[in-house]
C-alpha positions in Angstrom: -4.7 15.7 -14.0 -6.8 16.0 -10.9 -7.2 19.7 -10.1 -6.5 19.6 -6.3 -3.7 17.0 -6.4 -0.4 18.3 -5.2 1.6 15.7 -7.2 -0.4 16.4 -10.4 0.5 20.1 -10.0 4.2 19.2 -9.6 4.1 16.8 -12.6 2.6 19.6 -14.7 5.1 22.2 -13.4 2.3 24.3 -11.8 4.1 24.4 -8.5 7.9 24.2 -8.0 9.8 21.1 -6.9 13.5 20.2 -6.7 13.3 17.8 -9.7 16.0 15.2 -10.0 14.7 13.2 -13.0 11.9 13.3 -15.5 10.8 11.5 -18.6 7.5 11.0 -20.4 6.1 8.6 -17.8 7.5 9.7 -14.4 9.0 12.6 -12.5 11.2 12.3 -9.4 11.9 15.1 -6.9 13.4 15.7 -3.4 11.0 15.4 -0.5 10.4 18.7 1.2 10.5 17.0 4.6 13.2 14.4 4.2 13.4 11.5 6.6 16.9 10.5 5.5 19.9 12.2 3.8 18.5 11.0 0.5 14.7 11.2 0.3 13.2 11.4 -3.2 9.8 10.7 -4.5 9.0 9.0 -7.8 5.5 9.7 -9.2 3.8 8.8 -12.5 2.8 11.8 -14.5 -0.7 10.2 -14.9 -2.9 10.5 -11.8 -3.6 7.2 -10.0 -5.1 7.8 -6.6 -3.9 4.7 -4.7 -2.1 1.5 -5.5 -5.4 -0.2 -5.1 -6.5 1.6 -8.2 -3.8 0.2 -10.5 -4.8 -2.1 -13.3 -3.1 -4.7 -15.4 -2.4 -1.9 -17.9 -0.3 -0.1 -15.3 2.2 -3.0 -14.9 4.8 -1.3 -17.2 4.4 2.0 -15.5 4.9 0.5 -12.0 8.0 -1.3 -13.3 9.3 2.0 -14.8 8.8 3.7 -11.4 10.8 0.9 -9.7 13.5 1.0 -12.4 13.7 4.8 -12.1 14.1 4.6 -8.3 16.9 2.0 -8.5 18.7 4.1 -11.1 18.5 7.2 -8.9 19.8 5.1 -6.0 22.8 3.9 -8.1 23.6 7.5 -9.2 23.8 8.5 -5.5 26.1 5.5 -4.6 23.3 3.9 -2.5 23.3 0.5 -4.2 26.0 -1.2 -2.1 25.3 0.3 1.3 21.5 0.0 0.7 18.4 2.0 0.5 14.6 1.6 1.0 11.7 1.9 -1.4 8.3 2.5 0.1 4.8 2.9 -1.3 2.0 3.7 1.2 -1.7 2.9 0.5 -4.6 4.8 2.1 -4.8 6.5 5.5 -3.9 3.5 7.7 -0.9 2.7 5.4 0.4 6.2 5.9 -0.6 7.7 2.5 -1.0 11.5 2.8 -1.0 12.5 -0.9 -3.5 10.6 -2.9 -1.5 10.1 -6.1 0.6 7.0 -6.1 4.3 7.6 -5.3 7.4 5.7 -4.3 9.8 7.0 -1.6 13.5 6.4 -2.1 15.3 6.7 1.3 19.0 6.2 1.9 22.3 7.7 2.9 22.2 6.4 6.5 21.5 3.2 8.4 17.7 2.8 8.4 15.9 1.1 11.2 14.5 -2.4 10.7 10.8 -2.8 10.1 8.8 -5.2 12.1 
């Protein structure tokens, strides 16, 4: 745990969050400033600052994050209409909390990128 990391504090239940899923590797919670009707965040319990910092040993963890997000999407009936998964990296990539995380967005038509 990094002492000043917001997501480490959520993962360690030091600050409250609206948790929708947790296991020994990841925790998922509702975003406090949702950009869609469904906006959840999946984080690893272990602190990794950016996706640039992942190593080959993190492959299974990243796969588990993806699997968790798709399972949450299915539980909310988003699989067929569709949803978006996003990971931002560093300031220019839009990362504001420096603990890797995946956004799950859905529940409405999302605008096309690019």
